[in-house]
C-alpha positions in Angstrom: 26.7 -28.3 -7.0 26.0 -27.5 -10.6 22.2 -27.6 -10.0 22.6 -25.1 -7.1 24.6 -22.8 -9.3 21.9 -23.0 -12.1 19.2 -22.2 -9.6 21.1 -19.2 -8.3 21.9 -18.0 -11.8 18.2 -18.3 -12.9 17.1 -16.5 -9.7 19.6 -13.7 -10.3 18.5 -13.3 -13.9 14.8 -13.3 -12.9 15.5 -10.6 -10.2 17.3 -8.5 -12.8 14.4 -8.8 -15.3 11.9 -7.8 -12.6 14.0 -4.8 -11.6 14.2 -3.8 -15.3 10.4 -4.0 -15.6 10.0 -1.8 -12.5 12.4 0.7 -13.9 10.6 0.7 -17.2 7.3 1.4 -15.5 8.7 4.2 -13.5 10.2 5.7 -16.7 6.8 5.4 -18.4 5.1 7.1 -15.5 7.5 10.1 -15.6 5.7 13.3 -16.5 2.8 15.5 -15.5 -0.6 13.9 -14.8 -4.1 15.4 -14.0 -6.9 13.3 -12.5 -9.8 12.7 -15.0 -11.9 11.0 -12.3 -11.5 9.9 -8.7 -13.4 8.6 -5.8 -12.8 8.3 -2.1 -14.6 5.7 0.0 -17.2 5.1 -2.7 -17.9 8.8 -3.3 -16.8 10.6 -6.5 -14.6 13.7 -6.1 -16.2 16.8 -7.7 -14.7 18.4 -10.8 -13.4 21.5 -9.0 -11.3 19.3 -6.7 -10.0 17.2 -9.6 -8.9 20.4 -11.4 -7.0 21.5 -8.4 -4.7 18.4 -8.3 -1.5 17.9 -10.4 0.8 14.8 -10.1 4.4 15.1 -11.3 6.4 11.9 -11.5 10.2 11.8 -12.1 11.4 8.3 -11.9 11.0 7.1 -8.3 10.1 10.6 -7.0 6.7 12.2 -7.0 5.2 15.6 -6.3 1.5 16.3 -5.8 0.4 19.9 -5.9 -3.1 20.8 -4.7 -4.1 24.4 -5.5 -6.0 25.8 -2.5 -7.4 29.3 -1.7 -4.2 29.8 0.4 -2.0 28.8 -2.5 -0.3 25.6 -3.7 0.1 22.8 -1.1 2.9 20.5 -2.3 3.4 16.9 -1.2 6.7 15.2 -2.2 7.9 11.6 -1.8 9.1 8.4 -3.3 7.5 5.5 -5.2 8.7 1.9 -5.2 6.9 -0.3 -7.8 6.5 -4.1 -8.0 5.6 -4.7 -11.6 5.5 -8.5 -11.1 2.7 -8.3 -8.6 -0.9 -8.9 -9.8 -2.2 -6.3 -9.8 0.9 -4.3 -10.1 1.9 -2.8 -6.7 3.4 0.4 -5.5 4.4 1.8 -2.2 4.3 5.6 -1.7 6.3 7.2 1.0 5.9 10.9 1.8 9.1 12.8 2.5 7.9 16.5 2.6 4.5 18.1 3.0 1.4 16.9 4.7 2.2 13.2 4.1 5.8 13.3 5.3 6.7 10.1 7.2 3.6 8.3 6.0 3.5 5.2 3.7 0.6 4.2 1.5 0.3 0.8 -0.2 -1.3 1.0 -3.6 -1.9 -0.8 -6.9 -1.5 0.7 -10.3 -2.3 0.1 -14.0 -0.5 2.0 -16.7 -2.2 1.9 -20.2 -0.9 4.5 -22.7 -1.5 7.9 -21.3 -3.8 6.7 -18.5 -2.5 5.8 -15.0 -4.9 4.3 -12.6 -3.9 4.1 -8.9 -5.9 2.7 -6.0 -4.4 3.8 -2.6 -5.2 2.7 0.9 -5.0 6.0 2.7 -5.2 4.2 6.1 -1.8 2.7 5.2 -3.0 -0.7 6.5 -3.3 -3.0 3.4 -2.6 -2.9 -0.2 -5.8 -2.8 -2.2 -6.6 -6.0 -4.2 -8.8 -4.4 -6.8 -9.5 -1.0 -8.4 -12.5 0.0 -6.4 -13.5 1.8 -3.3 -16.3 1.3 -0.8 -18.1 3.4 1.9 -16.4 3.0 5.3 -12.9 2.5 3.8 -10.1 4.9 3.2 -9.5 3.7 -0.3 -8.8 6.3 -2.9 -9.1 5.4 -6.6 -7.9 7.9 -9.2 -7.5 7.8 -13.0 -4.9 10.2 -14.2 -4.4 11.4 -17.7 -1.0 12.5 -19.0 -0.6 16.2 -19.7 0.9 16.7 -23.1 
């Protein structure tokens, strides 16, 4: 009985530590980000496209604004991170805008003021590495924090 209690206690402590790490990552991601470089299906996005994109993170909520000729096109949703996964994982769920109701598995890496995310825009599988390839719907972007 004591060993079962110890296992349960250790499991609960580990779960709390993982939740704290995820919360720390979400806090560190909060702010405004601009893509420095990005590629979709192995093809780089041109600089004018990169300049039109702004990502705003606020805890577990995000907003992406794409400036178009018709005006801003906002996309809003939620982010759930798993900072214990290798590579770190996130799940993005759109709640308003063009991606409302869609879920995208992704991986991320946060280093100082650089946030790299690789999304599977097909929604099928979480990427396993930070790269894209022709014929896929993988989108890799390196954001820089706006100061």
